[in-house]
C-alpha positions in Angstrom: -132.3 -10.5 137.6 -132.6 -6.9 136.7 -129.8 -4.4 136.3 -130.0 -0.7 136.8 -129.6 1.2 133.5 -126.1 2.6 133.0 -125.8 6.3 132.9 -124.0 7.7 130.0 -120.7 9.4 130.7 -120.9 13.0 131.0 -119.7 14.8 127.9 -116.3 16.4 128.3 -116.3 20.1 128.8 -115.0 22.0 125.7 -111.5 23.2 126.2 -111.2 26.9 126.4 -109.9 28.7 123.3 -106.2 28.9 123.2 -104.8 32.3 122.6 -102.1 32.4 120.0 -98.6 32.8 121.1 -96.6 36.1 120.9 -94.5 34.8 118.1 -97.5 33.7 116.1 -99.2 36.9 116.6 -96.2 38.8 115.5 -95.7 36.6 112.4 -99.5 37.1 111.6 -99.1 40.9 111.9 -96.0 40.9 109.7 -97.6 38.6 107.1 -100.7 41.0 106.9 -98.4 44.0 106.6 -96.5 42.4 103.8 -99.7 41.5 101.9 -100.8 45.1 102.1 -97.5 46.4 101.1 -97.1 44.1 98.1 -100.6 44.7 96.7 -100.9 46.5 93.4 -103.1 49.1 94.9 -100.4 50.0 97.5 -97.8 50.2 94.7 -100.0 52.6 92.6 -100.5 54.8 95.8 -96.7 54.8 96.5 -96.0 55.7 92.8 -98.4 58.6 93.0 -96.8 59.8 96.3 -93.4 59.5 94.8 -94.6 61.8 91.9 -96.2 64.3 94.3 -93.1 64.2 96.5 -90.9 65.1 93.5 -92.8 68.3 92.8 -91.0 70.5 95.4 -87.8 69.4 93.8 -88.9 71.0 90.5 -90.8 73.9 91.9 -88.4 75.0 94.6 -84.7 75.9 94.4 -82.4 73.1 95.7 -79.2 73.5 97.7 -77.2 71.0 95.5 -78.2 72.8 92.4 -78.1 76.5 93.1 -77.0 77.6 96.6 -77.4 81.3 96.1 -81.0 81.0 94.8 -81.9 78.8 97.7 -80.5 81.2 100.2 -82.3 84.0 98.5 -85.6 82.2 98.6 -85.3 81.6 102.3 -84.4 85.3 102.8 -87.3 86.4 100.8 -89.8 84.1 102.7 -88.5 84.5 106.4 -91.6 82.8 107.8 -92.0 79.5 105.8 -88.5 79.4 104.3 -86.7 78.1 107.4 -89.6 75.5 108.0 -89.3 74.2 104.4 -85.5 74.0 105.0 -85.9 72.0 108.2 -88.3 69.6 106.5 -85.9 69.0 103.5 -87.8 70.7 100.8 -84.7 72.4 99.4 -82.9 69.0 99.3 -85.9 66.9 98.3 -84.1 63.9 96.6 -81.7 63.5 99.5 -84.4 63.8 102.3 -85.3 60.9 104.6 -89.0 61.0 103.7 -88.3 60.8 100.0 -85.9 58.0 100.5 -88.6 56.2 102.6 -91.2 56.6 99.8 -88.6 55.4 97.4 -87.7 52.2 99.4 -91.3 51.4 100.1 -92.2 51.6 96.5 -89.1 49.4 95.6 -90.2 46.8 98.2 -93.8 46.9 97.0 -92.9 46.4 93.3 -90.6 43.5 94.2 -93.3 41.8 96.3 -96.1 42.2 93.7 -94.1 41.5 90.6 -92.4 38.3 91.5 -95.7 36.4 92.1 -97.2 37.8 88.9 -94.1 36.6 86.9 -94.6 33.1 88.2 -98.2 33.3 87.4 -97.6 34.5 83.9 -95.0 31.7 83.3 -97.6 29.2 84.5 -100.2 30.6 82.1 -97.7 30.2 79.2 -97.4 26.6 79.9 -101.1 25.9 80.4 -103.5 25.1 77.7 -106.5 27.4 77.0 -109.5 26.9 79.3 -112.1 24.4 78.3 -115.1 25.6 76.4 -117.9 26.9 78.7 -121.1 24.9 79.0 -123.3 27.8 77.9 -121.7 29.8 75.3 -124.8 32.0 74.9 -124.1 33.9 78.0 -120.9 35.2 76.6 -120.7 38.9 75.5 -120.3 37.7 71.9 -122.3 34.7 70.6 -123.1 33.2 67.3 -124.8 30.0 66.2 -124.9 28.7 62.5 -125.2 25.5 60.6 -122.4 24.9 57.9 -121.6 22.3 55.4 -119.1 19.7 56.1 -118.6 17.0 58.8 -117.4 18.0 62.3 -113.8 17.1 61.7 -113.7 19.0 58.4 -115.2 22.0 60.1 -112.8 21.7 62.9 -109.9 21.5 60.5 -111.1 24.6 58.7 -111.4 26.7 61.7 -108.1 25.4 63.1 -106.4 26.5 59.8 -107.9 29.9 60.2 -106.7 30.5 63.9 -103.0 30.6 63.1 -101.3 32.8 65.7 -103.8 31.8 68.3 -103.1 29.5 71.3 -105.3 26.6 70.5 -106.6 23.4 72.2 -108.8 20.8 70.5 -110.9 18.7 72.7 -113.6 16.0 72.4 -116.6 16.6 74.5 -119.0 13.8 75.5 -122.7 14.6 75.4 -125.5 12.9 77.5 -128.1 10.6 76.1 -125.7 8.7 73.8 -125.5 11.6 71.4 -122.5 11.9 69.1 -119.5 13.6 70.8 -118.8 17.3 70.1 -115.6 18.8 69.2 -114.6 22.0 71.0 -111.9 24.5 70.1 -110.5 26.8 72.8 -108.4 29.7 71.4 -106.8 32.7 73.1 -104.7 35.6 71.9 -103.1 38.7 73.5 -100.8 37.0 76.1 -98.2 39.7 75.0 -100.3 42.2 76.8 -99.5 40.7 80.2 -95.8 40.4 79.0 -95.8 44.2 78.2 -97.3 44.9 81.7 -94.6 43.0 83.3 -92.0 44.6 81.2 -93.3 48.0 82.2 -93.2 47.3 85.9 -89.9 45.5 85.9 -88.4 48.3 83.9 -89.8 50.8 86.5 -88.0 48.7 89.1 -84.9 48.7 87.1 -85.1 52.5 86.6 -85.4 52.9 90.4 -82.4 50.6 91.0 -80.4 52.6 88.4 -81.2 55.9 90.0 -80.3 54.5 93.3 -77.0 53.2 92.1 -76.2 56.5 90.4 -76.9 58.4 93.6 -74.6 56.0 95.6 -71.6 55.9 93.2 -72.0 59.1 91.3 -71.2 62.8 92.1 -71.9 66.3 90.8 -69.9 69.4 91.1 -70.2 73.1 90.1 -67.5 75.7 89.5 -67.2 79.2 88.3 -64.2 79.7 85.8 -63.1 83.0 84.4 -62.7 83.2 80.6 -59.0 82.7 80.0 -58.5 80.4 83.1 -58.2 76.7 83.5 -59.8 74.3 85.8 -58.7 70.7 86.8 -60.8 68.1 88.6 -58.4 66.6 91.1 -60.5 66.6 94.4 -63.7 67.8 95.8 -61.9 71.0 97.0 -61.5 72.0 93.4 -65.1 72.7 93.2 -67.2 75.5 94.5 -69.9 73.0 95.3 -69.6 69.3 95.4 -72.2 66.6 96.1 -70.9 63.1 96.4 -72.7 59.8 96.5 -72.8 57.7 99.5 -69.9 55.4 98.4 -67.8 58.3 97.0 -65.0 59.5 99.3 -63.4 62.0 96.7 -60.2 60.1 96.2 -61.2 58.4 92.9 -62.4 61.4 90.7 -61.9 61.1 87.0 -59.0 63.5 86.2 -59.7 66.1 83.6 -58.8 69.7 82.8 -60.6 72.5 81.1 -59.1 75.6 79.5 -62.0 78.2 79.0 -60.7 80.1 76.0 -63.7 82.2 75.0 -67.3 82.8 75.6 -69.9 84.4 73.3 -73.5 85.2 74.1 -75.9 86.6 71.5 -79.0 88.6 72.3 -82.0 90.1 70.4 -82.4 93.8 70.4 -84.9 93.3 73.2 -82.4 91.7 75.3 -83.5 88.0 74.9 -80.7 85.5 74.9 -80.4 83.5 71.6 -77.3 81.5 72.2 -74.5 80.7 74.7 -71.2 79.2 73.4 -68.0 78.6 75.1 -64.9 77.4 73.3 -62.6 75.3 75.5 -59.6 72.9 75.4 -60.0 69.7 77.3 -57.6 67.0 78.7 -58.8 63.7 80.2 -57.3 60.5 81.6 -53.6 60.2 81.0 -53.7 63.3 78.8 -54.4 65.5 81.9 -51.5 67.6 82.9 -49.8 67.6 79.5 -49.6 70.3 76.9 -52.0 68.4 74.6 -55.5 70.1 74.5 -58.4 68.8 72.5 -60.6 71.7 71.3 -64.3 71.5 72.1 -67.4 73.7 72.1 -69.8 73.8 75.1 -73.4 74.9 74.6 -76.6 74.7 76.7 -77.9 71.2 76.9 -75.0 69.9 74.8 -72.6 68.6 77.4 -68.9 67.6 76.8 -68.2 63.9 77.7 -64.8 63.2 79.2 -64.0 59.6 80.3 -67.6 59.2 81.8 -67.7 62.8 83.0 -70.3 65.1 81.5 -69.6 68.9 81.7 -72.6 71.2 81.3 -72.6 74.9 80.6 -75.3 76.1 83.0 -74.6 79.9 83.3 -72.4 83.0 82.8 -71.7 86.4 84.4 -69.2 89.1 84.7 -66.0 89.6 86.7 -65.0 93.3 87.3 -61.3 93.9 87.7 -59.9 96.3 90.3 -56.4 97.7 90.8 -55.7 98.8 94.4 -52.8 101.1 95.3 -52.0 100.9 99.0 -50.5 103.7 101.0 -47.0 102.0 101.2 -46.8 102.0 97.3 -47.9 98.4 96.8 -50.1 97.8 93.8 -52.4 94.7 93.5 -55.0 93.5 91.0 -58.2 91.8 92.1 -60.8 90.0 90.1 -63.9 88.5 91.7 -67.0 87.1 89.9 -70.1 89.0 90.5 -73.5 87.0 90.7 -76.4 88.1 88.4 -79.3 89.6 90.3 -82.1 87.0 90.4 -85.0 87.7 87.8 -83.0 90.5 86.2 -82.6 89.7 82.4 -80.2 92.5 82.0 -77.5 90.9 84.1 -77.2 93.6 86.8 -74.8 91.7 89.2 -73.7 91.9 92.8 -70.5 90.9 94.4 -67.7 91.8 96.9 -63.9 91.8 96.7 -62.4 91.0 100.1 -58.8 92.2 101.0 -57.9 90.3 104.0 -54.2 91.0 104.1 -53.5 94.7 103.3 -49.8 95.4 102.9 -47.9 97.4 105.3 -50.0 96.4 108.3 -49.0 93.7 110.8 -50.2 92.0 113.9 -53.7 92.8 115.3 -53.9 95.9 113.1 -54.4 93.6 110.1 -58.0 92.9 111.2 -58.8 96.7 111.7 -57.6 97.5 108.2 -59.1 94.9 106.0 -60.9 96.2 102.9 -64.2 95.2 101.2 -65.3 96.5 97.8 -68.9 95.8 97.6 -70.7 96.8 94.5 -72.9 96.4 91.5 -71.8 95.7 88.0 -73.9 96.9 85.1 -73.0 95.5 81.7 -74.8 98.5 80.1 -75.0 101.3 82.6 -78.4 103.0 83.2 -78.5 105.8 85.9 -81.7 106.7 87.4 -81.3 109.3 90.2 -77.8 108.3 90.7 -78.7 104.5 91.2 -76.9 102.3 88.7 -78.7 99.4 87.0 -78.2 97.7 83.6 -80.5 98.2 80.5 -79.0 95.4 78.4 -77.3 92.1 79.2 -74.4 92.6 76.8 -71.4 94.7 78.0 -71.9 97.7 75.7 -71.2 100.3 78.4 -69.9 98.6 81.6 -69.6 100.3 84.9 -69.7 99.6 88.7 -71.3 101.3 91.7 -69.1 100.4 94.8 -69.1 100.9 98.5 -65.8 100.6 100.1 -65.6 99.3 103.8 -62.6 99.2 106.1 -62.4 97.2 109.3 -62.8 93.6 110.5 -64.5 91.4 107.9 -65.3 88.8 110.5 -63.6 86.1 108.5 -61.9 84.6 111.7 -65.0 84.0 113.6 -65.6 80.5 112.3 -68.8 81.5 110.5 -69.0 80.9 106.7 -69.7 83.8 104.4 -70.9 84.2 100.9 -68.2 85.1 98.4 -70.6 87.6 96.9 -71.3 89.6 100.0 -70.1 90.8 103.4 -71.3 90.0 106.9 -73.7 92.9 107.6 -73.5 92.0 111.3 -70.0 93.4 111.2 -71.4 96.8 109.8 -74.2 96.8 112.4 -71.9 96.6 115.2 -69.4 99.0 113.9 -66.5 96.6 113.2 -66.8 97.4 109.5 -67.2 101.0 108.4 -68.1 102.4 105.1 -65.3 104.7 103.7 -66.6 105.8 100.3 -69.2 105.3 97.6 -68.9 106.0 93.9 -70.0 105.1 90.4 -67.0 104.1 88.3 -66.5 103.6 84.7 -63.5 101.8 83.2 -60.3 103.7 84.2 -61.9 105.9 86.9 -60.7 105.7 90.5 -61.9 106.4 94.0 -59.4 107.5 96.7 -59.8 106.8 100.5 -58.8 109.1 103.4 -55.6 107.1 104.0 -54.5 107.5 100.4 -55.6 104.1 99.1 -56.6 104.3 95.4 -59.1 101.9 94.0 -59.4 101.8 90.2 -62.0 100.0 88.1 -59.8 98.6 85.2 -62.3 96.5 83.2 -63.9 93.2 83.2 -64.0 89.8 81.8 -66.7 87.0 81.7 -67.1 83.9 83.7 -68.9 80.7 82.9 -70.6 78.3 85.4 -69.8 74.7 84.7 -71.4 71.6 86.2 -69.7 68.2 86.1 -71.6 65.0 86.6 -70.5 61.4 86.9 -73.2 58.7 86.8 -72.1 55.3 85.7 -75.8 54.0 85.8 -77.0 56.6 83.4 -76.9 54.3 80.4 -78.9 51.7 82.3 -81.4 54.3 83.3 -81.9 55.2 79.7 -82.3 51.5 78.8 -85.0 50.9 81.4 -86.8 54.0 80.4 -87.1 52.9 76.8 -88.2 49.4 77.8 -90.7 51.0 80.2 -92.3 52.9 77.3 -92.2 49.9 75.0 -94.0 47.8 77.7 -96.5 50.5 78.3 -97.3 50.7 74.5 -97.7 46.9 74.3 -100.0 46.8 77.3 -102.1 49.6 75.9 -102.3 48.5 72.2 -102.7 44.7 72.6 -106.0 43.2 73.8 -106.4 40.0 75.5 -109.2 37.9 74.0 -110.7 34.4 73.9 -112.9 32.5 71.5 -114.5 29.0 71.8 -116.1 26.9 69.2 -118.5 23.9 69.9 -119.0 21.7 66.7 -121.8 19.2 66.9 -123.8 17.2 64.2 -127.2 18.6 63.6 -130.0 17.0 65.8 -131.9 14.0 64.4 -135.6 14.7 63.5 -136.8 11.1 63.7 -136.6 8.4 61.0 -137.6 10.8 58.4 -134.7 13.2 59.3 -131.7 11.2 60.3 -128.5 12.8 61.5 -126.5 14.1 58.5 -122.7 13.6 58.6 -122.1 16.3 55.9 -123.6 19.1 58.2 -122.3 20.7 61.4 -123.8 23.0 64.0 -121.2 25.6 65.0 -121.7 27.5 68.2 -119.3 30.3 68.8 -118.6 32.4 71.9 -116.2 35.3 72.4 -114.8 37.3 75.3 -112.4 40.1 75.4 -110.9 40.1 78.9 -109.8 43.6 79.0 -111.5 45.9 76.5 -114.4 44.8 74.2 -113.9 47.8 71.9 -113.1 46.7 68.4 -113.5 43.0 69.2 -117.0 42.7 67.6 -115.7 42.9 64.0 -112.8 40.4 64.8 -115.4 38.1 66.3 -117.6 38.2 63.3 -114.6 37.2 61.2 -113.8 34.4 63.5 -117.4 33.0 63.4 -117.2 33.1 59.7 -114.2 30.8 59.6 -116.7 27.8 60.0 -118.4 28.2 56.6 -115.8 29.4 54.2 -112.6 27.7 53.2 -109.3 29.0 54.2 -106.5 29.5 51.6 -103.2 28.6 52.9 -100.7 31.4 52.7 
């Protein structure tokens, strides 16, 4: 009985490829982004970008450091200045784009350093790698036959490799030949340690700077010589920049009594020294009659309970006496700001009298006075225009313009203390009454009988206070960063291998000699081969000369 052949079952059709789900795709994307972000290449790029982004902070004036210079720069560059201001180039270290680079660099360093640390710890626990099969292919190679058995030569070499990480192994050879002894040695692991110290110090430095910006604060104030200043609140300062976690209620209390200021100049007008003698109070001493004498100099701050007080500038404060028509006599003193790029301290400023006596109601705004002028420490007149020819006050004088009217202080717009609102002048709300050059003791009389007398001057100093509790840590990390960099640059990572075998037998007439050993040496400098040749020659010579124990 015949049977029809059975047909094989048809092969199943291949299943269509499955598309990954949304969650898996998102996770894959995030994983790839993380790998790119935490690569060393990305970290180096971000570090370079951070350095480039810091350049505007060093080349351009900053609002937090010098408000007047920043405003003057914008005024001198009306086209590009406002755009730079909108983009944050006058407040670089507080701008969102600088913070973004900062945070990305921090994240990249953390992501690439942690795996490297674990890898380094694993390398410390691991033995040196086994001897390569063909040592002749290494950059440094040597082969020689020396006196002594294999074990004796191995002991001799081992004694000479003190300070090296060493592994001794027995290597079987084919054909029933006597086994070989191999020595694997490596040195220079400290190089990788220095590299890790450098990068972790950089990470710590970034953290210290960030902490300082969050819990620290800076303030600046102009104090007339002979006056006092107390740090009680942010309102005590002319400019105050607080950290993100500072609300101004926990400032370190201290007081300064500016007793004198002395500036010395060369005959050409170049400054040689600025010295301010002050009295200081801090902590529980603040507010008492006890003062500790101190000297303030440029780049030599005064330290008070964590606060650092810097002397950053000085100038002149002209004094005016105003006799009003009703017989009231008042004295006014207002610091004048030195003109930018003028080494002779020609200074500009304004004295604003908002409440003239004898005037009430709405007439007050119509009779406000402004004494706008130029102060010259050493007067030089050219065609009636007053400038200064020397920075010291050898022949002081002022050139003043007196205005009467509405100063515009009630409009809600802020004004510089060193100038008036020129819009008030343009629209006729503020009218010029007189102009004159005055020397000490000279006066100018207005049409209503008001007499303005230039009575003299005194000097002012500009002080900057800074509180940064992370400054010490920043210094520590900066020092360890340099140490790590020096270690990674000076120390070289290198390896050396020895293979010790008995000399080959040459038949019955030349049997294997137990008192001779063939030594094959290979060396590799993993980073830089410069200077390794001489060291390798010395290592190869360990096989044929005895080592004296030291």
